[in-house]
N, C-alpha and C positions, 0 to 999 in steps of 0.2 A: 565167665565171659571170655577170658583170655584163651581158654582151650577151644571155645566155639569159634573164635576168630581164627585161630591157628588151623582148625579143620577147614574153614572156608577158604583160606589162602591156599591150602594144599590141594584143593580141587583143581583138576585140569580144566582149561578153558575150552568151551564149545561155542561156536558161532552157528546160529540157526537163521538162515535167511527166510524171508517170507513169514516171519514170526507172528504177524497179525492175521494170517490166513487160518483156515479151518485146521489143516494138519499142523501148521507151525505153532498154533496156540497149544495144541495137545502135546507136541514135542517139548515145548518150553516148560509146561507144567509138570511133566514127568522127569525131564532132564535135570532139574534143580536138585534132585536128591543126590546125584553123583557128580555133577559138573558145575563149574562156574559158568553160567549161561549168559550169552549176549544175544539178544533178540533183535534182528534187523527188521526194519519196516521202512516203507516209503512214505505213505500218507497217514495211515491209521496208527497212532502211537501205541506201542506195546505197554500194557500196565499189568504185569503179572508179578506177584511177590517173588523176590529172589532173582528176577531176571533184569539184567541191565539193558535198557532200550538203546538201540543204535540206529540213527536215521541215515539213509543213503538212497539216492535216486540213481538206479543203475543205467538210466539212459545217458547219464554223464559218464564218459569213458574213464575218467580219473577217480570216480567215487569208489569203485570196487577195489582196486589195488590199495587205495589209501586206507580203506576200512580194514581190510584183511591184514595188511602189513603193520598197521597200528595196533591191532588187537593181538596179533600173533597167537591164534588159538591152536590147540593141539589137533582139533578136528573141526570140520565144517559140514553141516547138513544143508544142502542147497535145495530148499523147498519153494523158493520164490519162482513165480512164473506168471505169465499172462495166460490164464486158463479159460478165458471167455472165448469159446470156439467161434462164435459168430463174429466177434471183433477181430480175431486172428484172420478169419476168412476175408473180411472186408478191408483190413488194414495190415496186411502181412509184413510190410516193411518195418513198422514200429514193433510189432510183436516178435519179429525175428531177432531184434536186438536183445530183448529180454530172454527169449526162449532158446536162442542158439548162441549168440555171441557171448553173452554173460557166462553161461556155464562152461563154455570152451576156455574163456579167459581165466575163470576161477580155477579150472583144472590145472592150467599151466602154472598159476601162482602157487597152488597147493603142492604140486609136484616139485617145484623148485625150492620150496621152503619146508619140505618134509612134513606136511600136514595131511592127515587122513581126510578123505573126501567121500561123502555119500550124496549121490544125486538122485532125486526122485523123478521118475518118468511115469508113464501111463500105459495102461492096457490097450489104449486106443492106437498104439503103433501097429496093431493087427487089424486086418480088414474084416474080421468077423465071419469069414466063410469056411474056415477049416478048424474050428474050435474042437477040443480045448487046446490051449497053448502052454507048453513048458518053455524053459529058457533057450532050448535049442531050435525052437520054431522060427521060421523066416518071417520077417515083418513086411507089411505092405500097407502103410497108412493111407487113409482115404480122404482126410480133411487136412487143412493147412496147419492147424494146431498139432495134430499128430505127426505130420511131416517134420515140423520144427522140433518136436521132442525126439523123434527118431534121429535127426541130424545131430542133436545135442548129445544123445547117447554115444554115438560114434566118436564125436569130438572129445568128450570127457574120457572115454576109455583109451583113445589114441594118445592123449596128452598126459594122462596120469595112470601109470601102469598098475597102481594099487587102489584105484578108485572103485567104488561099488555103485552100480546103477540099480536102484530098486524100482521095479515096475509096480505101480500102485493101481488097485482096482477102483471102482466107484466107492467113494468114502462118504459116510454119513456121521453127523455129529452136530454139536452146537459150539459157537464161539462168538465173542462180543462183536466182531466185525464181519461176521458171515451171515447176516440177516437175510440175504437174498439167495442163500444156498438152497438146493432142492429139498434138503431135509426140512428146513423151516417152512418151505412152500407146501410140502406134503402135510406136515403137522397142522399148519394153519388152515389149509383147505378142509381137512377132515373135521377139525374143531368147529369151524365156522359154517361148514356145509357148502363152501364155494366149489363149483365144479372144477375138476382137474383131469386133463387127458393124460393117460399114461400108456406107454407102449407095452403090448403083450408079446411082441416078437423081438425085443432087444434084451439080451441076456448078459449079465455080469456076475462077478463073484464079490459082492460088496463086503466091506469091513468097516467097523466103527473106528473113528480116529484114535481113540485111546489104544486099541489093540494094534493099529498100524504104527503108532508112535512107539509103543513098547518093542515091536519087531524091529523097527529102524534103529533104535538106540542100542539094542543088544547086538547089532551087526557091525557097529562102528569099529574099524580097524581089524576085524576078524576075518574078512574075506574080500575078494575083489571080483570084478566081472559083473554078470547079470544075476538078479535074484527077483523072483516073483513073490509078492506079499499079498496074495488074494485071500478072501475069506473061504470058509468051508462049504458054502451053499451057493448054488447057481440059481438065480432068480431073475425074473423080468422086472421091469420098473413097476408094472401093474401088481405083480405078486408082492413086491416090497411095500407098495401102498396098502395092500390088504393086510399085511402083517402089522403095519403101523396102526391101522384102524382097529385091529384086534387088541393091540396093546392099550389103545385108548378107550376100549370098550365102547366104540362108536360104530354106527352103521357106515357102510362103505359106498353108499349110493351116489356120493358126489364124485367118486373115482370112475372115470369113463374109459373103458378099454379101447385102444386104437392100435392100428398097425402102422409101421413105418411107411408102407406104400400108400396108405390112405390119406396121408397128410402132406402139405406143402412145406418143405423144409429148406432153410437157407444153406444148410451144411449137410453133406453126406454123412450117414451114420453107419457104424459097424454093427451088424445085427447080433453077433455073439462073440464077446471078448472074454470068455471063460478062461481064467488062469489056472494052470496046474502049479501048485505051490508046495509040493512034497519036499523039495530041496530045503525050503525054509522051515517047514514043519520038523524035518529031521534035525535041524540046527537049534530047535527049541522055540520057534515061533508058534504061538498058540492063541489065535484070535478067539474072542468070545463067539458063541453061536449067535445067529441073527436074533433069536428070541431074547437071549440074555442082554445083548447090546441094545436092542430096540426098547427093551423094558427100562433100561437106564436112561436112554435118550428121552423117551417120552416122559419119564418121571421128572427129569431136569426141566424139560419144556413146560410142563404143568406148574412146577414150582416157580419158575421165572415169571409165568403169567399169573401166578397166584390163583389158579382155578382148580378147585377140588376135582379129583377124578370122577367121583360119583355124581357130582353136580353136572359135569359134562355128559356123562353117560345117560343121565336121566332126561 
């Protein structure tokens, strides 16, 4: 017991913001192996074995510095964001606080106190018209959420010379507080036969959250600047749905192929945000193939619903 306690005390402290989100949840579950993890949340309490939950509302300007300076972590992964693109478009003033002001302030705090910082951004900083994109490609965000993340990238790198900005692709997975994520929507639609419209002309390089989390954790303190952590396959939303249906051994008739131009959308979309992630691959980032990752996600989904695969397929 004493040796176990000694090992725990010796672990360096890691603060993960947005720990109740899809990516944050995966980061926390993997990070506990090597770090003493503090999982920040705002509304949905983090309940992960080995993770110390920390509540803070970042719309309060005093909450961020109080939390970070009290914990004094060796490193911070800033995964918290308002990622609801429609909400960002309709209420940019509020979302800008979370998506722009907070990461800029956090970068300043970490730089002044010698803390490593890794900030998660998005492939949506690209307009989707000149894919594929590596780290040297120029950005041109077309929606408010993406504009905010682009501004945050610049602020973080300007204020913290050793910070790393990881541009993340479309991510899929399961987490306790991510029940409205597109992953669950796709799985539930296929299982129940509920119709779901999916774009055939919007392309991404998706990755499962476990692979993404492993990639992020291995990069802490090892490099700075920009890094793409995309998956190895370029697929449309519709293609992704077909792959999920195949893993579930279900017909895909409920998946309806649509084009971006044929729908009325409240937010402009980038048609092709394919990321080139060779730089990360050369550093050891090795995401699961789509088939492997979707097999695991569908298995977990079925287990949680307690529905046998063959029963659904029949």
